[in-house]
N, C-alpha and C positions, 0 to 999 in steps of 0.2 A: 467320440462316436457320433456319426451323422444321425439327425433326428428326422424321421419321415412319418407323415400323417397319411392315413387312409380314410377316406370318407365312404362309409358303406360296409356293413358286416354281413352281407349276403354271401353266397358261395364265391363270387368274384372277389369281394373284399377280403375274406378270410384266407383264400388261397394266395392273394397278393401279399397280405401281411406275412404269411408263412414263407413265401419266396424271398421277401426282403429280410426277414429274420435270419434265414439261412445264409444270407450274404453279409451278415454282421451289423445290420442297422438297428437303431433304437426306434421301434415302431409303436405308433399310437393310432388306435382305430376309433372312429366316431360313428354312432348309429342312433337313430331316433327311437328305436324300439328297446325293449327291456332285455331281449336276448338276440343272439345271432340268428340270421335266416328266418325272419318273421314276415317278410313281404313276398317277393317273387320266388324266393328260394324255400318257401314253406311246403307247398304241396303240389309240385309239378308232376309231369308224367313219369319221371323217374328213369327215363332212358338215357344211357350213355351210348349215343347212337351216331357213330360215324356214317352209318348207312342212311341217315336222315339229313345229310349235309347239303342236299340240293337247295340252292337259294330259290326264293319265290319269284324272282324277277323274270316273269314270262308274260306274254300277251294273254295266255289262257287264264292266268290268275286275275288279270284286269277284267277279262270277260266274265269270269265267275263272280267277281265282286259286284259288277253291274247287274248281272242276272239275279243274284240273291239279295239285292239291296233291301227288298221288302218282304223277305222270307225270314221270319223271326227265329226259326230253329236252324238256319243254314250254317254249314261249317265255317263259311267266311261271311261276316256281316259288317257292312259299312253304314254307319249312321249318316244319312245324307245332309244333316244339319250343317250349314256352312261353318267352316273353321279354316282360317288362314294356315295354321300349322298343319292341319290334316291334309288339305289339298295341295299345299306346296310340297309336303313330304311325298305325297303320291306322285306328283310331277317328277320329283327326283328319282323315285322308285322306277318309273317308266324310263327315265333317262339312262338307268343302269341296266336295262334289258340287254344291250349289246355285250355286257360283261358277265352275263349269266354263266357261261361255260367256265371262264377262268376263276370266277369267285367260288363256284361250286368245287372245283378242284382244290383251290387253296384251303377251303373250309374243311374238306376231307382230310387233308394233311394235318391241319391243326388238331382235328378231333382224334386222329390216331396217336399223335404225340401226347395229347392230354390224358388219355385213359391210363397210360402207364404211370404217369405222375400221380394220379388219383389213387391207384391201387397201392403203389409203393409207399406213399405217404401214410395211408391208413394202417398198413402193416407196421410201418416204422413207429408210429405214434400209438398204436395199440387200441384203436377204437373200431367198433362195428357199425355198419350202415346198411344192413340187410342187402348186401350185394348178392346178385345172382348172375353168374357167368354162364348163361344158357343160350346166348345169342338172341337176335331179334328177327322175327318172321314178318315180312311185309305180305299182306294179303290183298288180292285183286279179284273183283267180281266181274270185270269186263275185259275184253280184249284190248280196248282202247287204253285203259289205265295200265294194263300189263305191258303193252308195246312201248308206252312212254317210259316205264320203269326199265325196260331193256335198253333204251337209249341212255338213260341216266346211268345205268350200270357201266357204260363205257367211260364216263367221267369219273365214277368212283374208282374204277380200276386204274385210271391214269393217276389218280391221287394216292394210290397204294392200297386200296381196300379190295378184298375179295368177297364178293356176294354171289351166292349160288342160286340158280334158277331151280325151283322145285315144283313138282306136279301137285294137283289136289290131294292125291293119295299120300305123297311124301309129306305134305303139310300136316295132315292128320296123324301121320306117324311121328312127326316132330313134336306135335302138341295134341295128344289124344282127346283132350277136353274140348277141342274146337269142333263146332258143328256148323253146318251150312254148306252150300254149293259154291265153289270158287272156280275162277278161270285158271288161276295159277298163283305162284308166289315167288318171293326171293328171300333167301335166308342168309344172315350174316352171323356166323358162329363166333366171331371175335368181339361182337358187341355185348353189352351187359346192361344191368339195371341196378338201381340202389336208391336209398332214401336220401334225397338231397338235404333235407333238414337235419337228419341225424349226422350226416357227414359234416355239414357246416358247423353244427354245435360241437361235435367231437374235435374238429380241427381248431375251433376257437378256444376250447379248453386247453388243448395242447399248446397253442400259442401263448395263452395266458400263463401257463406254468413255466414257459421259457422266457417270460419277461415282457411280452407285448401288453401294453396298457389299453384297456377298452373303456371308452366313455359311452355307456349305454344310456338310454333315456335322455339323450342329448341332442338338442337342435342347433345345427350350425347356422348362426345368424348372418355371418359375414365372412368373406375371405378377401384379404387385401394382399399386397405384395410390396416388399421393400428390398433393399440391397442384400439383406441376408437371406431372403427367400419368402415363402408364403407365411402369412399370419392368419390364424383361424380364431374367430370369436364364436363362442358357443354358450348355450344356456342349458342347465340340467333340469330335471323334473321338479326340483325344489325351487326353481327360479334363480339359482345362483349363476351369475355371469362370469365367464372366464375367457382368457386370451392366451394363445400360445404361438411362439415363433418356431418355425420348422425349416429345415434345409431343403425339403422337397415335400410334395403332396401328390397323392394318386387318388383321383376321383373314380370311385367304383359304385356310384350311387344309383344305378339302375335308371328308372325314369326321372329321378331327381337330378341326374347329371346335367341335364340341359340348363336347369336353374343355376347350378354351381359354375358351369362353364360361362354363363352370362356375367357372373360376378368377376370373372377373370379375363373377359374379352374374347372368349373362345366360342365358336359355334359348334354345339354338340347336338346334332339334329336327331335325337332319339324321339320316337313316337311311342306312346303307351298302347300296345296291342294286347287287349284282354284275352286271357285264356281261362278256361274252367276245368275243374276236375271234381271227381267224386272218389271217395275212399270207401269201398264197400267192406263192412265188417263181416268177416267170415266166421260167424258165431257158432255154426253147427258143422258137424263132420261132413254132411252131404255137400254143403257149399265149399268147404275146403277141398273136397275131392273133385268137385265140378269146375273150380276156377283154374285157369291155366298157370303154369309156371314159366313157360317160354313167353317172352315179351312179344307183343303184337303191335303192328302198325297198319291201320287201314287207311291207305292213302286217299281214297275217294271220300270217306267220311271225316278225314283229318282227326282220327282217334288213335291214341297210343295207350298201351297198358303195361303195367308192371306188377309183379307179385312181390309184396314187401313182407316177407316172413309168411308163416302158415296161415295167419288170420287177417291179413289185409290185402285187398286187391284194388289197385289204383287205376282209374280210367280218366284220361285227360284229353283235351282237344279244343277245337274251334278257335277262331281268330276274330276278334271284334274290335273295329275301329270306332271308338266311342269316347275318346278323350280320357282324362284322368278320372275314371269312374270305376269304383270297386264293387258296385252293386252285384249281388248274386241273383241272376234272373232265372226264374223257374223254367221259362221257355228255352233257355240255353242248357239247363241241367237235364231236363227230360230226355233229350236225344242221347245223352251219355248213358242214362239208365236203360233206355230202350235198346241201345246197342248191346249192352250186357245181356239183357233178356233175350235178344235175338240169337246171339251166338253161344251163350252159356245159360240156357234156360233153367238149369237146376241150381244156379246160384241165387240165393235169397237176397234181394236188393232192398229189403225193408230198412236196413240200417246203412244208408249211403250218406256219408258226410260231404256236403258240397263246399266248394272253395273257388275263389276267383283271384287271379293275380295279373299284374300288368307287366308284360314283357317289354323291355327297352329295345326297340328295333331301329336300326339305321336304315336309310333308304336303299343301300346296296346290300343289306342283309349280312354284312361283314362287321365284326366288332371294331370299335375305335380303340386302337392300342398304339398310342403315340404321345409325344410331348405336346404341350400347349405352347402358346406364344411367349409366355413369360418363363424365365429360367426357373427350373425346379418344379414345374407344373406338368403333371402327366395324367393320362386318361386310360382306363381299362374298363370299358363300358360298351353298351349297345349290342349285347350278345343275342338278343331276341329269344327265340324258342330253344336256343342251343347253349344257354349259360352253363347248365350242368355238364354238358358234353365238352365245352371248350375252355372252361375257366382255368383249369390247371395249366394249360398250355399258354394262354395269354398272360397269366400271372408270371410265368417264367420269362416270357418275352419282355414284358415291361420292366421286371426286376433287373434283368440283364442289361437293358438299355440304360436304366438309372445307374447301375454300377459302372458302366462304361463312361457315361457322361459326367458322373461325379468324380471320376478318377482323373479327368483331364483338367 
């Protein structure tokens, strides 16, 4: 039986491990944390959102980044401190603006394929992840934002997604808890939400029961390559050093993928784009009644919401280009709290748990799902803000590629 290593036990790593397991491989997963999904897959916005598949490669995004550079609470914040990686990444980002249309359509198609895999897997393996299949409602406060959404809708439709225009009255009918005056909205009934951490933990436990070996609390020190394939050297939390020979390796290490790619001579140009979230504890009946069940996406504020069971309300958003920095900044959390208080004034925000994570973004906003330069080396990384949405599809893509190439 062929032995395959996976580096990273976030949602991308565990879905990849599961896809390889289902194809009959002996799978070993390495992760630096004690449990699965403790970094970027811990507390994201929760949306399984094909309707949010529009890539960011537009001149308007560049203009907003420049406009908001010194506005600390802005939805998009760029630290102007010089960094070769950051500015070279941004140059590549702009170079991909001509591919905005096709990349958006391709991402929609992947997202649609992924959600069926996620749902079927959870049902098959028998674990719960607070899934809510109530759709996603995009809300717009201005005609300009709504008109852009109308143009995006044409691309979503070309990718196979149906998203319906709704009036302000229809928006409040879909989600009675929503307050405020809106220009209009778009509703995607086929989208859903769920707890990415619970899903990843549930799937990792299912993989473990079926024979996948997990090396948690393990630091991958070095990756080399010989005629048999990749060789991984790692150290556990007790300081014990080990080494293993594998027939193939899949790097699913989020923002760490760039480092591992360099060990193997591959350029993996992921940049760590920080996102923030708060999880509001709905401790009283009034807050539970006042919080929405339908997932929302405020395109202008770059805020998304998910209801995770009756007593948790997740609000996430913002994009911060500030290098490998996990600091939770109060001036980035406050806008999320204020957003809740604006649209859901009866929700008590006293117990709002903040979190920050680094999204691994490629300059073209499309995941890197392909083989490396050396035989038996593969990548499934760079999903950006859509890791939860796309992971199950890219796992199947890379696992099928490995199966095909290892059979020849």
